N, C-alpha and C positions, 0 to 999 in steps of 0.2 A: 312373480309379484301376483298375488291374489285380488282382485277387485271384489267387492261386495255392494250388493243393491238389496234396499228392502221394499217390499211391495206392502203397502199399507192399505191393508183389509180389515174387516172384524178379527180374521185369523191370520195375523200377518206372517210373513216368512221370508227368508233371505234367498237371493240368488248370488252364488259365488262363481267367479270365472278366473280361469288363469291357465298356464302352460303346465302340462304332465302333472295335474292335482289328482287324476284318477287314483294313482298308487296311493294317495293320501285320503281317499274318501271314507274308509272306515274311521279315521282319526276326525274329519269334518263331521261325520254324522254323529259319532259316540258325543263330540261337544255341543250337536245342536239340538239331538233329539234324545227322549228317554228310551227307546225302544232297544231290545236285546236281541230280536229275532227278525229276519227278513226274508222275504221272497222276491227274488230277483226273476223279473220277466224279460225276456230278451228274444232275438230271433237268430236263425240260423247262421247268418253271416257275421252279425255282430258278436255272439258267441265266442266265434272262432278268434276274434281279435282282441276281446275286451274282458271277456266274464272271468277268465282266471285271474286277471289283476285284481278286479273288483272283487271276486271270493276271497282272495288271498289279503286284500288291504281290510276287510271287514273281519276276517278271523284272527288276524294280527292283534285286533284291538280286543279279542274277548266276543267278538257277536257272530251268531248264528245265522247261517243263510241256507236257503233252500232255493235252487234254480228251476225255472220253466222256460223251456225253449220252444219257441212256437214259428210257424211259417211265416215270413214277412211278405212286404208287398201289398199293395192298395186292394188287389183282388182276395186278400184273407181278412181285410178289416170289416167283420162281418160277425153277426150275432153267433154262429156256429164256434168260430174262434174263441169268442168270450164265453160261451159255453164250457168250451175244453179248459180254459182256464180257471172259472169257477171249479170245476171238478179236480183239477190238479191243485188248487188250494185247499180245497177240504181234505182230499186224500193226504196233504203233508200237514194237515191241522193246524192251518194258519188262522189264527184267531183275531179279535179285534184289538188285542194288546199287542199285535204284531204290526209291521208296515211292510208295504209293497214298494220295491223299487224299478222303475221303468228304464232301462238300459237299450237305448237305441233311437231310430229316427221317429218322424211324426206318427207313423202307422203305430210301432210299439207304444209309444207315449199315450196316443187316443186309447188305445183298446187296453193297456194297463189302468190308465186313470179310470176309463168306463167300468172296468172291473173293480177297482178299488173304491168305487162310488156306490157301487150295488152290492157287493159281496159282503153278507152280515150287516146289510143296511148301510155299509160305509167304513171303510178303515182308510188309515193315513198312508200315503205315498208320496216317494222320492222321484224326482225326475233326473235323469242323467242322459241328456241328450248327446248324442253322437253324430247327427247331421248339421249341417249348418241352417237347414231349414227350421230344425227343432229348436236351435241354440237361439235364433233370432225371432222365433214366433210360437211354435206351438207347444214349447215345454212351459210357457208362461202365460198365466191367466184363466187356468182352470175350464177350459172347455175340453170335454171329453167326447167322444163320439165313435159310432161305426156306421157303416154304408147299408143301404138296403138297394133292392133291385131298382127302386124308382129314382134313386138319387143319393148324394154323397153328404155323409154325415147328418141324416135325417133322425137317428135315433142317437141321444146322448144326455148329458147333464153337465151341470157345473160343479166342479170338484177340484178346489186348490189343492196343488201340492203343499207339502210342509217344507220342503226344501229342494231347491235347484243346483246341481253341481255341473258346470260346464266347464270342460278340458277341451280348450281349443286343439291339443295335440290329434284329438281324434279326428280332425278334419285332414290330417295327412294321409289318412287310407281313404279317403272319400273319392269315388269317381268323379271325374270333371262333370260329366252331366249332373250328380248330384249336388256338387258345389255350385253350379251354375243355378240349378233348381232353387236352392237356398238364398242365392243373391237376388232372386226375384221379390221375395218377401222383405228384403233389406231395401230395395230400391223402392218399393211400396212404402216402407215406413218414411223414407225421405221425401216422397211426394207428398204424404200426409202430415208430416210433423216436423221435418229437419232440413232447412235449405242448405245448412253446410254440408249434411251427409249427401244432398243432391249434388253439390258442387264438387265434392271428394269424387262421386261417380263420375262425372262430367270430366274430371282432369285425369284419374288414375284409371287403369285397367288391371287384370289379376295380378299381372306382375309386379306391380309396385302399391297396390292398395294395401292398408293396414286392416286386415281383417278382424284382429281384437278389437280396434276401434268402431268397424262397421257394426259388429256383436253389440257393444255395448250402447251405442248410440240407437240402434234399433229396439233394443229392452227398453231403453227410457222411454221411447214414443209408444211402445205397447202398454208399459207400465201406466203412463198418464191416463190413457182410454179405460183401462182395467179398473183402475182406482175410482174414476168418476162414475163407471156404469158396470159394476162388477157382473150382473145378471143381462146384459146386452139389450137393453131396454130401449137405448136412443143412442147417447153419443158414440156409445162403443162401436155402433153399426160402421163407423169410420173406417174401423179398422178391415172392414169388408170391402175395401176399394178394389176394383178390380175383379172380385171374387164371385158376383152375381154372373156374369158372363163367363168368368173363368171357371166356376164348377159345372156350367153348362157344358161348356167346350171340352172340360176334363171326362165328363160322363160320356159325351158324344165321341170321342176318341176310344171308348172303350177302357178308358184309364191307361191306354197306352201313353199318352202325354203325363208326365210328370207334374205334379201339384204346381210347382213354380213355374213350369212350361205353360200352363193353362191359364195362369194368373198374369203372366207376361202379356198373353193375347188379351185376356180381360182386360187389363190396365190400358193397353192401346186403343183398344175398342171404345173403352168408355170415355177415353181422351178425346177421341175423334169425334163421338157422338157430342161431347161436351163442346168441342170447336164448332160444329155443325150448328148447334143451338144455341151458342151465344154464351154458355156457362163458362166456357174454360177460355183462358188465355191462348191466342194464336201462337202456334210454334211449341207449344207442350208437348204435344205427341211428338213431333220430330225429335226434340231432344230426349224424350224419353226412348224413343226406338233407337236412336244413337248410342244411347246407354246399354240397351239390350243387346245389340249388336255384339257389344265387346264381351258379352258371355253367351254368344250363340243361342240366346234365347227367340223365340219366334214373335212376331208381332202381325203375323196375318192370319185373318181368321176363315179365309176363303174355304177351306178344306173341311171346315166343321160348322160353317154359319147355317145351312139349312137343318142339320141335325141337333144342332145347340139350341135352335129356337124352341124346338118342343120340350126343351128340359127346363127352360126359364120358369114356367110356372111351378116348378117342384122346389123351387126357391124357399129356404125356411123364412125369409121375410115378406113372401108374399101375403097380402092381406086383402081378401075381396077383389081381386084382379087389379092390384095396386102393389108397387113394391118401392120402399125407401131404398133408392139409390144414391151412390156415394160419388160425386164429381169433385173436381178441385177447380176454384177460379185460378190459383196461381198453386207453386210450389209451396208447401207448408199452410195452404188455406183450403181445407176441404170443407165441404157442406154436404148435407144430406137433403135430397129433393124426391119428394113422391113422383112416381111415374108410373102411367098405366102400363100394363103389360102388353096391351095391343099397340100402344105407341112405341114400346120398348122393343117389340118384334119388327116395326117399320124401319125402326132405326139401325138394327143389326142386317136387316135385308138391304139397307144401303150402303152398308161398309164394304 
C-alpha cells in the first residue's frame, strides 16, 4: 500500500511512501511531473544496489535519464564535489527543462539539492532517499547544504523538492549503524512533537517496532514545522533540537561519528542542561538515554566535550554571541530560548 502526504507550501509537493515502489518510480514520476529527461545523482554504494532498477523504471515509461555517480560520505560533501556535479550536468546537456533525481542518503540529497538550486539558477529535483535518516528527515523540507572546513552545512540554500519517493525496502540493505543513525532523528521527532511515537520507542525495540509507522509519524512532525516556517526564521528552529551541540560534536569527531550518532549526544546533552537549569522535566534525559541504548547510540559527550566547545560559535543560529537553543519542557512540548554562548560553554563543561 502506498501512502501519500502533501507538503502545503507556495509550491506544494507530495511524499509517497511504500514497500518496493522503486521499481514503479518511472510511472509515479510520469504521473506526477511533466519532465521527460532526468539526471540521476547517486553515490558509488547506492548505484550498485538501486541505480539499474531506477533507470529501468524510467526507461520503461519512455523517460530519458543520465546518471552521475559521486563519492559518498560526509568528507565529500563539499564545494569541490558540487563543482564536479555542475560540470557533468553541463556536459550531459541538462537544461532547466529537465529534472535532477537524488538517489541516496542525506549526503547525496544535500549535494544534489544544492546543485539543483544553483545550476542554471535553479532546476527541479526529486528526492528518492535510501537511508532511514534521509527518509525521516533530510529529504523533506528543502534544506540543502555542503560543509566547509569551519563547520557543517555552512553553505547552502532552501530549495524544495518537486516530489519525494520513499521505498522502505531500501532499508533492507542498510548497515545497522546507518539504521540506528536514522533512528536518532526519529527519536528527535518524537521528543519535539509526538508523545505517541515516544511511547512506541519506550515500548518497542528494533526487533518489533513498525518502521513504516516511525517514518510516517516523523514526516508529519517535520511537515508541521516546515509549513509554518519554510525559511527557518523562527518556529522551524525546533527541528534543530539536539543539533546545536550535535553538529559541534560531529565536527569535533572529524566526522567519524555519523550524523545521528552526534545528534544523539546533542539531544542527551541539551536535556541534561535543561534539567540542570530547570527548563526540562526531571527524568526526561534518563528516558531518552534508555531509548538511545536500544539502538546503540551514545549519549556520552566526554570524549568530544573540549573540542566541540570551540565549534559551537560556528552554528548557523549564532547571532552576536547568543544562540536560539531548543529545549523541551516535556515530551512534545519544545520551546526556543536564547542563551549566550559563554553560558552554553559553561553548561557543556559541567556535563
